N, C-alpha and C positions, 0 to 999 in steps of 0.2 A: 529444500530446493538446491542448496549448494552441493549436497552429496550427489543428486541426480545429474547436475551439470558436470561434476567431476567425472562420473562414469561415462557420459556421452563424449566428453572431451578426450578421455583416455582412449575410447574406442576409435575416434577419428584419428588421433595421433598414431595409434598402432597401424591403422589402415594406410596412412600416408607416409609412414616411415620408410626409410631407404633400406629395405630388406626383401628377401625372397619369401613370399607367402607360401605356406605349406599346410597340410592337414595336421590336426592335433597329433603330437607324438612323432611327426615326420618333418617338422619345420627345422630351421637352422638351430645350431647349438648356441646356447647363451654362455658366452665366455665370461662376462662380468655384468653386474648390475650396480650402477652408481646413481647418485642423486646430486642435484644442485639446489641451492637455497636452504639447505638444512645445516646442522651443526657439524663440527669436526668429530674425529674418532674418540675424543675424550669428553664429548658432550652427551647430553641425554638424547639428542636427536641425530646421532651419527648414522652413517650408512649401515652399519651392522644392525643397529636397532630397527631401522626401517625394513631392511631385508628380512629380519626375523619375523615380522608380522605378515609377510607375503607368502602366498602359496607357490608362485613361480620361483624357481630356484636358479642358481647359476652353476656352471661346471665346478666340480670338485678340483682342488689343487692337483697338478700333475695329471690332468685328465688325458693328456696326449699319450700316456702310457697304455691306456685301454679305452679309447674313445667310444667304441661301440657299446661298451658295458656301462661306462660312467658318465657319458655325455648327457646333458640336460637340454631337451628340445624346448623351443619357444612355443607357448600356448597363448594365442591372442585373447581368447575368452577369459582365461584365468588372469592374465595381465591386466585386462580392463577392470575386473573386479578387485584386483589388488589396489587400485587407486582408491576405491572406497574403503578398503581395509586400512590403508595408511592414514586416511583422513580420520577414521574412527579412532585409530591408535593415538593420533595427535590429541583428539578430544579427551581421551582417557588420561592424558598426561597434562591437562590444563590448557592446551592450545585450542580453545573453542573457536577461534577465528581463523584457524589454519585452512588453507585451500590446497588441494592437490591439483596441479595444472595440466598434467598429462605426461605421456611417454614419448621418447624418441628412440627408435631402433635403428642402429647404424651397422652396416656390414663392415666387419673388421678384416675378414679374410675370405676370399672366394676360393673354394677348394675343389672346384671342378664339378662335372656332371654327376658323379656317383658318390660324392661325399658332401654332407651338409655343410653349409657355410658357417663361419663363426661370426656372431653378432654381439654388439654391446648394447645394453639397454640403459638409458638415462631417464630418471624420473625428476620432474620439476615440481617444487613445492614452494608455497608462500606460507611461512610459519605464522606470521602475525605476532602478536604479543601474548605471552602466556598469562593466565589469570592466577592470582595469588590468594592464599588463605587469608581472608580479612578478619574472620571471627571464628574462634574455636572454643566450644563449650562442652563441659562434661557434667552430667547430672545423675544422681542416684547411686554414686559409688560409695558413699559413706566413708570416705577417707579423710584423715586429718590433713591439715594444710601441708606439712612437709612431704607426706606420701603423695599428695596430689601434684605438688610442684615437681617431685621426682618423676612421676609418670609423664607429665607434660614435657619434661626435658628429654625423655627417652623416645617420645612419639615420633614417628616418621613425618606426620603432618605438623608443621610449625607455622605460627602466624607470620605473615610476610614472605613465606616461601611458596614456590609453585605448587599448585594442587595436582594430585594424581590419584587415580582410582586405586593403584597399588598401595600408595601411602595411606589411603583411607582404609583399605582392608588390613594393612599391617597395624595401624593404630587401633582399629577395632579388636584385633587379636590381642594386642597388648593390654587393652582394658579388660578383656575377658580373662586373660591369664592372671592379671593382678587380682581380680575377684576370686578366681579359683585357688590362688595361693593363700587366700584368707578363708578358705573352707567353703566358699559358695560355689559348689560344684555345678549346680543347675542354673547359674546366672545366665542372663541373656542381655545382649547389647543391641539396641536399635540405632540406626544412623539416619540422619536427614541432611541433605545437601542442597543448598540454594545457590544457583549459579547466576551471575550477573555479568554476561560477556561484555556489555557496553561499558561496564565499570571495571572490567578486568579483575573481578573479585568473586570469591566463593566463601560462603558461610557454612560451617560444618557443626553439627550438633550430635553428641552421643548421649543416649539415655539408657541407663542400666536398670535392670530388675534383678536384685540379688537372690531372692528366694531364701530358703532355709540354710543355715549353717549345717554342714554335713561331716560325717566321719566315714572312714573306710569300713567296708563290709568284708565278706568272704573273698578269698583269692583262689581262682580256679586256673589250672593249667590245661590247655587244649592243644592237641596235635599229636603226631606220631614221633616218638623219640625213645631212645634206649637208655639215655642217661638216667641214673637213679633220681627219683623225684626229690629226695631229701637234699641232694647236692644242688639242685636248682633252687629250691626254696630257701636255702641259706643265703642266696644272693638277692632275695626280694626285700626291698626297703619298705614296702607297703605293710603296715601293721593294722589288722582289724581292730576297730574301736578307737583308733587315734584320729585326730582331726584331718580332714581331707586337705591335701596339698598337691597341686599339679606337678611340682618338681619331683615328688617321690615316685611318680610314674616314670619320668624320664631317667631318674637315677636307677630305677629297677631295670629299665631297658638297657642302659649302658652296662650295668653289672652283668646281666645275663649274656649280652653280646661278648663281654670280656672273657667269658669262658672259652670262646673260640670254636664252639661246636655247633652253633646255630646260624643259619643263613637268614632267617626271618624271626624277629621278635617283636610282636605287637602287644603293647600293654594298653588295654581298653577299659575305661570306666563304664560301667553299665548304668546309664542315667535314666532308664525307663522302668526302674523297679517300682514295687508297690510302696516302699518306704521313702518318704521325701527327704529324710535326713541321713540315710545310709546309702553308700555307693559301693556295690560289689565290683570286683575287678577280675577281668578275664585276660590271661596271657596266652596268646597264640604263638606256637613254636614250630619251626621247621628245621629239622636237624640237617646239617650239611655233611658232605663227605669228610670223614676224619683224615684221610690221606691225601696229600697234595704234593705235586712235583712242579717246581718252578725252574725255568731256564732263562738266562738273560746274559747281558754283557754291558760293557761301558767303556768310556774313554775319559781320561783325566788330563787336562792341558792347563798348565800354569807355569809361571816363571820358576825354573828350578827343577821341575819334574814333569815328565810325560809318561803316561802309562796306558795300557789297554788290557782288558781282562774279560773273561767269560766266567759265568758263575752258575751253579746249580744248587737247589735246596729241596730236600725231602722233609716233609713235616707230617707227623701223626699227632693229632690233637686229643686223642682219646684212647691211649694205650690201656688195655685191660678194662675198658669202659669205666675208668675212674678218674678221668680228666688228667691223666698223666701225659705230658707233652714230650715227644721225642723229635729233635731236629738235627739233621745231618746236612751241613752246608760246606761247599767248597768253591773257592775262587782261584782261578789260575790265570796268570797274566805275564806281562813283560813291562819293565820300567827302565827308564833312562834318566839320568840326572845331568845337570849342567856341567860343561867341561871344567875340570879342575886340573891344574898342572902340578909339577914336582913339589914335594915337600920334604922328601928324604932321599937317601941314595937310591932307594928302590924306585922312586918317582911315582907320579900320578899322570901318566902320559895320555890316558884315555878317560873319558867320562865313565862314571860308575853306571853300570847297566847289568841287567840279568833277569832271569825268570823270577816270578813271585808267586806265592801261594798262600792262602789263608783257609785252613780247613778246621772244622770244629764238629764235635758231637756233644749235644746238650740234652739233659733230662731235666724237666721242670715238673715239680709236684705242686699243683695249686692247692690252697686250703690245707697245708700241712705245717704244723700239727693241728691247726684250726683255721677258721675263716680269717681272711686278711693276711695270712702268712703264706709265703711261697719259698720252697726249697729248690735250688738249682745246682746242678753239677755239670761242669763243662771240661772236656778234654779238647785242647786246641794245639795246632801246629802252624807256625807262620814263618815264611821265608821272604825276606824283603831286601830293599836296596836303600842305603843312606850314603851321604857324601863321606868318602873315606873307607867305607866297608860295606860288605853284604853280610847278612846274618840269617841264622836259623834258630828258632826258639820254640820248643814244646812247653806247654803249660797245663797245669791241673788247678782248677778253681771251683771249689764248692762254696756256696753262699746261701744265706737265708735273708729274706726281706719281710718287713712288717708294714702293711698299709695302715698306719696308726690313725690317720684321719683322711677325709676325702681328697685332700691335696698334699698330704705329707706321707713320705715313705722312708723308713729307716732300714738300712741294709748292713749286713755283716758278711765279710768274705775272707777266705784264706787263699793265697796264691803261692804256688810252687813253680818257679820258672827257671829253666835251664837255657842260658844264652850263649850261643856259639858264633864268634865272628868268622865269616867266610871271606877269604882273600883280603884280610885287613891291610890296607895300604898305610896305616899309621903305626904298624907294628914296631918299626925301628925308632919311633919317636920316644925319647927318654922323658916320660912325664915327671919323674922325680926331680929332674933338673930345673923344673919350673915351679912357680908358686901356685899353679892351678889346683893342686891338691886332688887330682882325679885319679882313678884307678882304671887300668886298661888290661886287667887280667882276662885271659882268653883260654878256655871258656870260664863261666862262673855260674854259681847256683844262688838264686835269690829266693828267700822265703819270707813272706810278710802277710800281715793281716790288715784289713781296712774296714773302716766304719764310714758309712755314707748316708747323708741326709738329702732327700730330694723334695723340693717344693715345686708343684706343677699345677697351675690354675689356667693354663692356656686354653684358648678357644679359637676355632677356625679351621680345624682339620689340617690338610696339607699346607695351607698358607695361614700361618698364625695371625690372628687379628687383634687379640687382646689377651691380657693376663700376665702371669709371672712364671718364670722357670728358673730354678736355682739348684745347683748341685754342689755340695760341700763334702770334702773327704779328708780323712786322716788315715795315714798308713804307717805301720810300724814294722820295719824290716830287721831281721836278726834277733839278737837277744835270746829270749826263751824259745823263739820260733825257728832257730837254726839258720842255715844258709851261711854265706861268706861275708856278709856286710851288715853293719848296724847303722841305720839312719831312720829318721822320721820325716815324712812328707806331709805337708798340709796344702790343700788347694781349694779354691772356690771359684765358681762361675755363676754370676747372677745376671739374668736377662729380664727385661720388662717390655711389654708391647702395649702401645696406647692407640686405640682406635679413634682417630680424630673426627670421625663422623659424629660422635657424641657431643662435640663441643661447637660452640658458636664463636665466630670471629667478627668483632665489631657489631655484635648484636644479632648476627644472622649466620646461617650456613651457606656459603657460596655454592653454586651449582657444581663447580668442579670438585668440591669436597664431597658432596652427596654422591656423585657419579663414580669417582675414582676410589672412594673409600680409603683414603690414605692411612697408613699405619706408621707410627714412629717407634722404631725398635732401638733399645738401648742395652748396653752390655758392659759389665765390669768384672774383671777376674784377676786373681793373684795366686801365687804359689811360692812356697819356700821348702827347702830340704836341709836337714841338719844331721850330720853324723853324731854319734854318741859312743861312749865306752872308752875304756883305758887302753885297749889293744889297738895300736895304730894301723895294723893290717886289716882290722875289721871296721874301724871307724872311718869308712870311706864311702863315696858315692860312685857306683859304676858309671863309666863314661856314657854308655847307651841309655842310662836312666835320667840324665839331666834334662832340664827344661829347654825348649827351643820355641821361638816365635817367628812369625813371618810367613805369608802365604795366603791362600784363598780363604781359609776358615778362621783366622784370628786377626792378624794385622796385615791388611792389604797394602800394597805399595812397596812390598819387599819380595825379593826372591825367597823361595821356600826355606825357612829355618835360618835366614841370614841376619835376623835382627838380634844382635847380642855378641858375646865373645867369639873370637875366631883365632885360628892360627894360619900362617901363610908361608910362602916360600921365600925365606930370606936367609942370609948366612948367620945372623944372630938370632938364636932361638928366643931369647928374652924379648928382643925387639919385635919379633913377629907376633907376639901376644897382644891382642887389641887392648887399648887403653883410651879412655875418654880424653879428648883434646889432642891426641897424637894422630898424625896423618896416616891414612891407610897405606901400608907399604906396597900392596899389590892387589889387583882386582881378582886374583886367583887365590881364593881363601877356602878354608874348610871350617864351617861353623862347629863349635864344640859345646855350645849350650852353657847353662849355668845353674846355680842352686837357688836362684830367686827370679821371679818374673812378675810383671804387672802389665795389664793390658785392658783396653776398653774400646768402645765404639758406639756410634749413633748413626742410624740410617733411616731415611724417609723413603717409603715404598708406596707406589701407586699402580693400579691396574685399571685398564679400560674394560668394557663389557665383553670383549672377545678374548680376554686373557693375556693381552700384551701389556707390559708395564715398564716402569723405569724406577731407578733409585739413585739417590745421592747419599754419600756417606763420608764419615770421618773416623779413622781408626788411630789409636795411639798404643804404644807399648815399648817395653824394654826388658832385656834379660841381663842379669848381673851374675858375676862369678860366685858371690856368696851373699848371704842375707845382710852382712855388715855393710856391703857396698850399695845396698838397695836405697834408691832416692827417687821418690815420685816425681820430682822436678826434672828428672832426666828422660822421661818418656818422650818419644819422638813421634810426631803426627804424620798422617798421610791422608789425602783427600781423594775422592774419586766419584765416578758415576757408572751406571751400568744399565743394560736392558734386561728385561725379564719376559718369560713366557710361562703361563700357568698350564702345564701339561697334566694329563691324567695321573701321572705318578709323582707330581711335585713340580715346583718352579725350576725352570732352566734359566741360568743367569750367565751373562757375559759382563765382567767388570773390568774397568780400566782405572788404575789408581796411581797417584803421583805422590812420591815421598817429599815431605817438606823438611826444612831445617838445613843447617850447614855444619853438622857435626863432622869434624875431620876424620874420625875413625871409620866413617862410612863414605868418604868422599868419592871413592871409585865404584861404589855400588850403583846399579842402574836406578834412575829416579822413577821411570815409568814402567809399570808392569801390568800384564793382562792375565785374566783368569776366566776359565770356562768351567762351569760345574753344574751339577744337578743338586738342587736344594739351596736355600738361602745360606749366607755365611753364618748366621746364628738366628 
């Protein structure tokens, strides 16, 4: 009876609202749809969630650019039925006593005789009190107590929390997946739900029928493709005769997608076969176009650097029909750095600025010499801008990597790099007169090998929600590998992501936690560089290779690269070298980097249902001239907050960070810095 009343009331309000009535598709344009009596944008019942269940839509953003094509007309009949849809949606989310009270349609702008008016639509709801899960039972799973407790903790439905149909479906899927992971491929799960609106309670019961334990049967490939079948089968994790595991199907799908030549990969267990304990598997494949051309551009805005660029990329994923990948990429732009004044007789009267380019040609041989191995060869040329100089550097880098485990990759690479300073404004600076121990040879040739270990268990796609990511690298320059310099570089960067939805706070999960799905991201990194050898001309670290910190992607709260040693414009060369505890002589400095660094950060991220989010963070870090000077107690913190938007190509962020501490060597550095970037800081 309540639903019928809501529909009648909705119709009356639409009829009595202050707007110009018109035929379907010819009425006024709906500029916006809002609600009163519901939750805010970070709640389960915000405006976006209610609009998503409606058929009546509102104008798209910037509709005024093409109103005839993009304008959405008001449909009275549809709007009346939307009242019933909203009330049904509330019931599916545990609000069994919710009432939809009706609509009000208000003219926002009268645009004359020949153009439809703009109207705003306001819906009124009385949410009532949601019903919570009072009793949650599982039967027939055959799990031990630890496994059952683990399943209950991961379930969307939790005792004492608001009931929802979506949570019921997700919990049933979790139970089914748990059984399928234990080889019960044909398991079934029945659910019963008893609702007591007057008691604001729901009792939920899951009953499982496991059936026979199963093993994998024959694997068949279906579809039109030109890739040799043996190359595809090498990526299949499903082994006939082994115990059935649902995860082996998803691993196979990811592995075949990873080849980069299929647009559709469906891995389907055949559950209607004659044998009750054998499950054949069919893999449906659709081959994509091997050649792709991408065009784009971007803008980078942060304290210390502003740049704009356009980029193009051509990729061929199946050269010679043997999964050989060819990529040709080019990025052309223009960058400008923060104003820096005189440091030598030549002076630094203008900010560093100039054209930039980053061009590369890459060949990738997958599965060479065997599965899990990849050989890559890259020719690259980069021209860029740094404080004190511009540079150009061609580089040749062959490498080989081994995916030694699902989450571990070991890489070996050789790099031959020619580095040429363009218009170096530090050219007249006598480095040998200082204790910095750096080399400013122009140009120089660097030859080094590197070994890299990558740990990657991240989940969540473009927005990481959980897991670990770590990259550890050792590089050896010079010695038997040639080049002009002998030094060793060690670096590590470890990140961890914690999905807070999985945890209870004070015995329950607050609604805000369930809806915003907060993620706690943590990071710690370090690096050291050490010259070696008896030849003092070779036992050096090139100036351009030194570590720097500060900026959008490592320690926010600082101008780009300004956290660490610097030189400045003073009469005394020794006095202008930065030292802890000594006042900063000038705000016009050039960061010179150092041979040791330590940094870290923690960030709490939340997003609402429509992709808008926020973050609060704390970053710390420091760069030292040498490893002997390195002291973890000297890291300097910064705190900040930012806005986020989850775009189709990744999160867009705007961060504001404030530097803490009263270290004299940085007293003239700006304390507040702003960063705009595409992608999270880490």
